[in-house]
FITI-704202 format. One record per residue (C-alpha): residue number from 1; x, y, z. Coordinates in Angstrom, 3 decimals, always signed. Each point is the difference from the previous one (the first is absolute). Layout:
N
   i        x        y        z
 NUM        X        Y        Z
...
//
This chain:
422
   i        x        y        z
   1  -47.735  +32.487  +45.110
   2   +1.077   +3.428   +1.505
   3   +1.139   +2.985   -2.208
   4   +3.428   -0.520   +1.400
   5   +0.381   -3.644   -1.046
   6   -1.479   +0.832   -3.398
   7   +2.599   +2.722   -0.466
   8   +2.834   -2.431   +1.013
   9   -1.139   -2.485   -2.502
  10   -0.047   +2.655   -2.828
  11   +3.571   +1.112   +0.936
  12   +1.321   -3.633   +0.094
  13   -1.468   -0.708   -3.491
  14   +1.485   +3.242   -1.414
  15   +3.393   -0.845   +1.320
  16   -0.228   -3.527   -1.424
  17   -0.823   +1.264   -3.381
  18   +3.007   +2.342   -0.120
  19   +2.279   -2.745   +1.062
  20   -0.947   -2.372   -2.766
  21   +1.198   +1.521   -3.379
  22   -2.574   +0.152   -2.637
  23   -2.767   -1.362   +2.068
  24   -1.830   +3.251   +0.346
  25   +0.321   +1.038   -3.701
  26   -1.885   -1.483   -2.845
  27   +2.122   -1.581   -2.791
  28   -0.200   +0.552   -3.736
  29   -3.304   -0.892   -1.668
  30   +2.001   -1.074   -3.164
  31   +0.324   -3.760   -0.398
  32   +3.530   -1.531   +0.012
  33   +1.398   -1.318   -3.257
  34   -0.166   -3.688   -1.226
  35   +1.918   -2.379   +2.190
  36   +3.320   -1.385   -1.167
  37   -0.007   -3.384   -1.751
  38   +0.715   -2.999   +2.323
  39   +0.305   -2.779   -2.558
  40   +3.459   -1.670   -0.306
  41   +1.175   -1.921   -3.030
  42   +1.289   -3.579   +0.065
  43   +3.505   +1.299   -0.399
  44   -0.425   +2.115   +3.050
  45   -1.422   -3.010   +1.914
  46   +3.005   -2.127   -1.169
  47   +2.314   +2.805   +1.170
  48   -1.556   +0.085   +3.425
  49   +0.061   -3.772   +0.460
  50   +3.533   -0.940   +1.175
  51   +0.470   +3.381   +1.562
  52   +0.302   +0.715   +3.701
  53   -3.767   +0.971   -0.070
  54   -1.028   -3.401   -1.605
  55   +2.818   -2.598   +0.499
  56   -1.893   -2.762   -1.926
  57   +1.847   -1.367   -2.987
  58   -1.831   +0.473   -3.279
  59   -0.821   -3.033   -2.277
  60   +0.287   +1.499   -3.391
  61   +0.808   -2.922   -2.247
  62   -0.575   -3.771   -0.454
  63   +1.560   -2.371   +0.983
  64   +0.956   +1.457   +3.351
  65   +2.075   -1.747   +2.602
  66   -0.491   +0.624   +3.703
  67   +3.005   -1.161   +2.011
  68   -0.079   +2.278   +2.941
  69   -2.685   +0.631   +2.691
  70   -1.990   +3.240   -0.313
  71   -3.000   +1.762   -1.738
  72   -0.521   -0.006   -3.585
  73   -2.755   +1.621   -2.127
  74   -1.117   +0.036   -3.596
  75   -0.296   +3.371   -1.643
  76   -1.825   -1.147   -3.054
  77   -1.507   -2.997   -1.766
  78   +2.824   -2.351   -0.923
  79   -0.210   -2.643   -2.840
  80   +2.100   -3.050   -0.564
  81   +2.037   +0.202   -3.167
  82   +0.996   -3.735   -0.211
  83   -0.178   -3.433   +1.583
  84   +1.223   +1.040   +3.452
  85   -1.483   +0.630   +3.420
  86   -1.027   +3.523   +0.996
  87   +1.182   +0.504   +3.517
  88   +2.425   -2.458   +1.551
  89   +0.367   +0.033   +3.872
  90   +3.218   -1.203   +1.665
  91   -0.217   +1.766   +3.331
  92   -2.101   +0.024   +3.233
  93   -1.915   +3.001   +1.498
  94   -1.263   +1.323   -3.334
  95   -2.850   +2.323   -0.684
  96   -1.221   +0.430   -3.525
  97   -2.552   +2.754   -0.638
  98   -1.627   -0.514   -3.410
  99   -1.289   +3.447   +0.485
 100   -3.239   -0.553   -1.987
 101   +2.035   -0.992   -3.104
 102   +0.197   -3.372   -1.822
 103   +2.581   -2.682   -0.680
 104   -0.930   -1.174   -3.523
 105   +1.309   -3.234   -1.294
 106   -1.113   +0.722   -3.684
 107   -0.518   -3.781   -0.297
 108   +3.721   -0.345   -0.362
 109   +1.423   +0.437   +3.503
 110   +0.331   -3.017   +2.291
 111   -0.842   +0.780   +3.552
 112   -1.112   +3.504   +1.137
 113   +1.725   -0.238   +3.427
 114   +2.241   -2.898   +0.954
 115   +2.604   -1.207   +2.397
 116   +3.552   +0.528   -1.344
 117   +1.705   -3.217   -0.832
 118   +3.095   -1.117   +1.927
 119   -0.846   +2.077   +3.083
 120   -0.946   -1.350   +3.311
 121   -3.605   +0.153   +1.252
 122   -1.056   +3.390   +0.987
 123   -2.969   +1.454   +2.055
 124   -2.025   +3.075   +0.823
 125   -0.981   +1.137   -3.427
 126   -2.983   +2.315   -0.678
 127   -1.523   +0.736   -3.414
 128   -2.836   +2.444   -0.115
 129   -2.192   +2.381   -2.036
 130   +0.152   -0.938   -3.591
 131   -0.584   -2.473   -2.738
 132   +1.985   -2.962   -1.438
 133   -1.433   -1.393   -3.215
 134   +0.525   -1.954   -3.219
 135   +3.266   -1.853   +0.934
 136   +0.453   -3.448   -1.659
 137   +0.954   -1.545   +3.342
 138   -1.096   +0.931   +3.470
 139   -1.016   +3.509   +0.988
 140   +1.818   -0.403   +3.380
 141   +2.361   -2.927   +0.548
 142   +1.389   +0.148   +3.601
 143   -0.411   -3.500   +1.211
 144   +3.411   -0.094   +1.650
 145   -0.434   +3.313   +2.086
 146   -1.859   -0.055   +3.203
 147   -2.134   +2.847   +1.460
 148   -0.987   +1.529   -3.368
 149   -2.960   +2.480   +0.099
 150   -2.027   +0.930   -3.007
 151   -2.373   +2.952   +0.636
 152   -2.343   +1.706   -2.513
 153   +1.722   -1.763   -2.868
 154   -1.825   -1.247   -3.138
 155   +1.555   -3.050   -1.800
 156   -1.887   -0.608   -3.228
 157   +0.417   -1.974   -3.161
 158   +3.219   -1.843   +0.701
 159   +0.807   -3.306   -1.798
 160   +0.720   -1.956   +3.127
 161   -0.944   +0.658   +3.673
 162   -1.064   +3.412   +1.069
 163   +2.090   +0.049   +3.229
 164   +2.090   -2.680   +1.704
 165   +1.010   +0.565   +3.681
 166   +1.899   -1.829   +2.639
 167   -0.813   -0.339   +3.738
 168   -1.414   +2.918   +1.901
 169   -1.268   +1.890   -3.070
 170   -2.766   +2.614   +0.051
 171   -2.274   +0.908   -2.853
 172   -2.118   +2.989   +0.955
 173   -2.646   +1.877   -2.135
 174   +1.431   -1.560   -3.246
 175   -1.403   -1.231   -3.279
 176   +1.297   -3.163   -1.631
 177   -1.883   -0.564   -3.228
 178   +0.053   -1.637   -3.339
 179   +3.397   -1.772   +0.478
 180   +0.981   -3.162   -1.790
 181   +0.251   -2.411   +2.909
 182   -0.709   +0.873   +3.635
 183   -0.987   +3.452   +1.238
 184   +1.974   -0.590   +3.110
 185   +2.245   -2.668   +1.233
 186   +1.141   +0.617   +3.591
 187   +1.665   -2.249   +2.685
 188   -0.966   -0.075   +3.555
 189   -0.688   +2.578   +2.795
 190   -1.342   +2.525   -2.588
 191   -2.758   +2.734   +0.130
 192   -2.218   +0.641   -3.116
 193   -2.227   +2.948   +0.936
 194   -2.475   +2.085   -2.062
 195   +1.293   -1.504   -3.288
 196   -1.804   -0.923   -3.256
 197   +1.196   -3.161   -1.764
 198   -1.878   -0.516   -3.206
 199   +0.084   -1.353   -3.504
 200   +3.171   -2.018   +0.456
 201   +0.484   -2.868   -2.451
 202   +0.741   -2.924   +2.230
 203   -0.981   +0.987   +3.700
 204   -0.614   +3.045   +1.982
 205   +2.395   -0.623   +2.830
 206   +1.853   -2.646   +2.060
 207   +1.073   +1.195   +3.454
 208   +1.704   -2.465   +2.264
 209   -0.657   -0.663   +3.640
 210   -0.422   +2.316   +3.104
 211   -1.194   +2.906   -2.119
 212   -2.775   +2.563   +0.048
 213   -2.118   +0.857   -3.053
 214   -2.557   +2.716   +0.834
 215   -2.411   +2.328   -1.801
 216   +1.038   -1.323   -3.435
 217   -1.801   -0.508   -3.377
 218   +1.010   -3.142   -1.775
 219   -1.968   -0.529   -3.087
 220   -0.069   -1.230   -3.559
 221   +3.265   -1.898   +0.177
 222   +0.853   -3.240   -1.769
 223   -1.088   +1.523   -3.363
 224   +2.350   -2.215   -1.840
 225   -1.415   -3.315   +1.581
 226   -3.634   +0.161   -1.030
 227   +0.306   -3.016   -2.312
 228   +1.604   +1.774   -2.837
 229   +3.282   -1.894   +0.286
 230   +1.738   +2.495   +2.246
 231   +1.598   -0.779   +3.359
 232   -0.492   -2.824   +2.305
 233   -1.318   +1.336   +3.387
 234   -1.912   +3.179   +0.116
 235   -1.784   +1.399   +2.943
 236   -0.187   +3.107   +2.340
 237   +2.124   -0.443   +3.218
 238   +2.250   -2.687   +1.329
 239   +0.650   +0.697   +3.583
 240   +2.467   -1.851   +2.286
 241   -0.815   -1.400   +3.320
 242   -0.297   +2.019   +3.274
 243   -1.083   +3.038   -1.928
 244   -2.854   +2.487   +0.058
 245   -2.247   +1.065   -2.824
 246   -2.607   +2.626   +0.952
 247   -2.388   +2.607   -1.428
 248   +0.912   -0.889   -3.565
 249   -1.900   -0.755   -3.159
 250   +1.119   -3.062   -2.154
 251   -2.217   -0.276   -3.098
 252   -0.146   -1.159   -3.614
 253   +3.303   -1.902   +0.063
 254   +0.205   -2.702   -2.590
 255   +1.964   -3.178   -0.864
 256   -0.073   -3.305   -1.861
 257   -2.348   -2.571   +1.428
 258   +1.296   -1.905   +3.044
 259   -0.042   +0.093   +3.762
 260   +3.121   +2.175   +0.355
 261   -0.794   +2.412   -2.951
 262   -2.123   +2.927   -0.069
 263   -0.570   +0.359   +3.604
 264   -0.616   +3.364   +1.728
 265   +2.090   -0.698   +3.102
 266   +2.193   -3.034   +0.696
 267   +1.602   -0.079   +3.389
 268   +1.128   -2.185   +2.856
 269   -0.486   +0.599   +3.803
 270   -0.894   +3.742   -0.482
 271   -2.690   +2.446   +1.281
 272   -2.482   +1.288   -2.533
 273   -2.308   +2.693   +1.294
 274   -2.265   +2.732   -1.423
 275   +0.617   -0.864   -3.619
 276   -2.218   -0.240   -3.193
 277   +0.998   -2.980   -2.247
 278   -2.197   -0.297   -3.084
 279   -0.212   -1.094   -3.616
 280   +3.317   -1.989   -0.026
 281   +0.236   -2.824   -2.454
 282   +0.143   -2.958   +2.444
 283   -0.005   +0.112   +3.772
 284   -0.319   +3.321   +1.776
 285   +2.045   -0.790   +3.061
 286   +2.077   -3.136   +0.168
 287   +1.698   -0.566   +3.419
 288   +0.220   +2.139   +3.079
 289   -0.204   -0.692   +3.574
 290   -2.155   +2.931   +1.326
 291   -2.605   +1.245   -2.551
 292   -2.237   +2.625   +1.554
 293   -2.522   +2.617   -1.252
 294   +0.576   -0.249   -3.671
 295   -2.325   +0.182   -2.986
 296   +0.676   -2.729   -2.555
 297   -2.250   -0.464   -2.917
 298   -0.314   -0.922   -3.665
 299   +3.265   -2.070   -0.222
 300   +0.458   -3.082   -2.138
 301   +0.077   -1.297   -3.527
 302   -1.404   -2.849   -2.002
 303   +1.893   -2.745   +1.795
 304   +1.527   +1.500   +3.232
 305   -1.488   +2.492   +2.330
 306   -0.919   +0.954   +3.437
 307   -0.003   +2.721   +2.617
 308   +2.294   -1.250   +2.742
 309   +1.961   -3.199   -0.030
 310   +2.152   -0.562   +3.145
 311   +0.623   -2.352   +2.862
 312   +0.914   +0.308   +3.771
 313   -1.147   +3.495   +0.054
 314   -2.406   +2.533   +1.574
 315   -2.653   +1.065   -2.508
 316   -2.236   +2.697   +1.511
 317   -2.290   +2.751   -0.941
 318   +0.395   -0.255   -3.802
 319   -2.531   +0.681   -2.647
 320   +0.520   -2.748   -2.688
 321   -2.417   +0.100   -3.017
 322   -0.527   -0.990   -3.588
 323   +3.155   -2.063   -0.282
 324   +0.255   -2.763   -2.636
 325   +0.742   -2.715   +2.509
 326   -0.032   -0.239   +3.726
 327   -0.474   +3.202   +1.897
 328   +2.188   -1.147   +2.878
 329   +2.000   -3.250   -0.102
 330   +1.859   -0.159   +3.282
 331   +1.223   -3.181   +1.374
 332   +0.864   -0.397   +3.695
 333   -0.977   +3.602   +0.668
 334   -2.225   +2.247   +2.109
 335   -2.638   +1.432   -2.269
 336   -2.153   +2.609   +1.736
 337   -2.263   +2.867   -0.789
 338   +0.248   -0.058   -3.807
 339   -2.762   +0.722   -2.527
 340   +0.131   -2.311   -3.046
 341   -2.508   +0.739   -2.828
 342   -0.534   -1.411   -3.487
 343   +3.078   -1.873   -0.413
 344   +0.034   -2.778   -2.668
 345   +0.941   -2.814   +2.398
 346   -0.169   -0.040   +3.746
 347   -0.195   +3.129   +2.001
 348   +2.382   -1.531   +2.546
 349   +1.753   -3.337   -0.317
 350   +2.511   -1.548   +2.422
 351   +0.872   -2.648   -2.543
 352   +0.784   -3.431   +1.129
 353   +2.192   +0.998   +2.963
 354   -0.978   +0.402   +3.622
 355   +0.514   +2.321   +2.927
 356   -2.002   +2.949   -1.309
 357   -2.401   +2.231   +1.799
 358   -2.752   +1.564   -2.235
 359   -2.061   +2.475   +1.998
 360   -2.264   +3.031   -0.386
 361   +0.142   +0.120   -3.752
 362   -2.707   +0.795   -2.536
 363   -0.043   -1.872   -3.275
 364   -2.748   +0.907   -2.593
 365   -0.478   -0.899   -3.646
 366   +2.941   -2.364   -0.344
 367   -0.186   -3.436   -1.458
 368   +0.653   -1.445   +3.579
 369   -0.066   +2.182   +3.025
 370   +2.564   -1.675   +2.322
 371   +1.767   -3.203   -1.001
 372   +2.165   -2.031   +2.260
 373   +0.729   -3.535   -1.142
 374   +2.832   -0.629   +2.472
 375   -0.284   -0.963   +3.615
 376   +0.612   +1.804   +3.304
 377   -1.493   +3.312   -1.137
 378   -2.356   +2.072   +2.055
 379   -2.748   +1.950   -1.971
 380   -2.086   +2.207   +2.181
 381   -2.323   +3.009   -0.118
 382   +0.099   +0.619   -3.684
 383   -2.803   +1.091   -2.261
 384   -0.343   -1.579   -3.469
 385   -2.841   +1.111   -2.315
 386   -0.977   -0.597   -3.588
 387   +3.001   -2.088   -0.936
 388   -0.727   -2.086   -3.113
 389   +1.038   -3.536   +0.809
 390   +0.285   -0.062   +3.765
 391   +0.311   +2.378   +2.902
 392   +2.214   -2.335   +1.961
 393   +2.116   -3.081   -0.856
 394   +1.916   -1.534   +2.810
 395   +2.089   -3.162   +0.127
 396   +0.072   -2.587   +2.871
 397   +1.647   +1.314   +3.137
 398   -0.856   +3.745   -0.757
 399   -2.330   +1.624   +2.699
 400   -2.927   +1.665   -1.734
 401   -2.687   +0.909   +2.464
 402   -2.961   +1.112   -2.218
 403   -3.445   +1.387   +0.290
 404   -1.704   -0.783   -3.252
 405   -3.143   +1.747   -1.055
 406   -1.192   +3.550   -0.406
 407   -0.905   +0.490   +3.741
 408   +3.784   -0.165   +1.014
 409   -0.831   -2.116   +3.100
 410   +0.610   -3.554   +1.146
 411   -3.175   -0.789   +1.677
 412   -0.996   +2.707   +2.293
 413   +3.559   +1.108   +1.187
 414   +2.502   +1.457   -2.583
 415   +3.322   -1.841   -0.067
 416   +2.789   +2.336   +1.149
 417   +2.529   -1.395   -2.444
 418   -2.445   -0.555   -2.914
 419   +0.646   +0.638   -3.683
 420   -3.009   +1.328   -1.861
 421   -1.384   -0.483   -3.512
 422   -3.289   +0.760   -1.666
//
């Protein structure tokens, strides 16, 4: 760089320093004083709410009636003082921010949040970010209002259902626990996502058809139906037809002895994928039309048990083990690519019906490997090893090409459709 260019740069920098006040001079070396306090009191919050800066309406006493659309917010924990509901909703387009606080029933209040009587059905209601607990009735009773969303709400210890919703409800990142009947009762077209449903007396949840249940934990429900003289059903999740259950865990749900009690999942023509279903009192999964890539183990009790019981379904890619009963009992179904280990009865059975395809499964250590006592079933390319009574049991009219023996050959040429055993 030439001396002239260097000189110009020095001049430009000097001018810049003179044009920016205080930049060229060092400041005081003495530290500033302590910052002013930024905390605000509840009274100040209450004063701000309802102002132009925060137009939400404060909820500061119970019972509280909502008869106009708008946003409402708790400003403290609120406790019921008698046998009445907490918040009554008689309008559409309502947002209730629990604001981290609790609605406390004090074991005297009826429902924590309920639809106001003698009003038409309303919709588009959101309740979020707080706790509703210890009401003698339901935590949330909005069975006449569509499009209700619960988000980050904990409903705990209520005497009846945790939450009751109508059509098109959403339950997102919530906890519904230790309630006296169902954790959740929801009508159709609902979403239940990222929610824990646990320890409810009668059943975890009943969700009607065309719904989605995803990334949920449903565990330890039916606690009043374990033979102690409690309720009459018990179980984890009852899911209506044409629904989807995915990436969820359903475990340790109890119930009185019987086919429709104590199940992990009871559903109709639904998709069940990527779930773990274990340790339930009777059948792990009862029903379903597309059952894919699940882990189902250790389900069943002294008289009723099993991993999967269904019909007219696709059952594929599941790991089914250590169930007290059949691993897979699927009549009139396509049963492919499953691993069935150490189940008390058959690894796979098609029952007495026909029209099943059983292909590419592995059944090891069961009482019977694959059992098909009906007719017009096709059983091909399976591997059954070390099953106690029989590796294969097939009725008349069932196609069962088989290569017996340890060399896995039929003569000199392997059979392309053969089932193998040891």
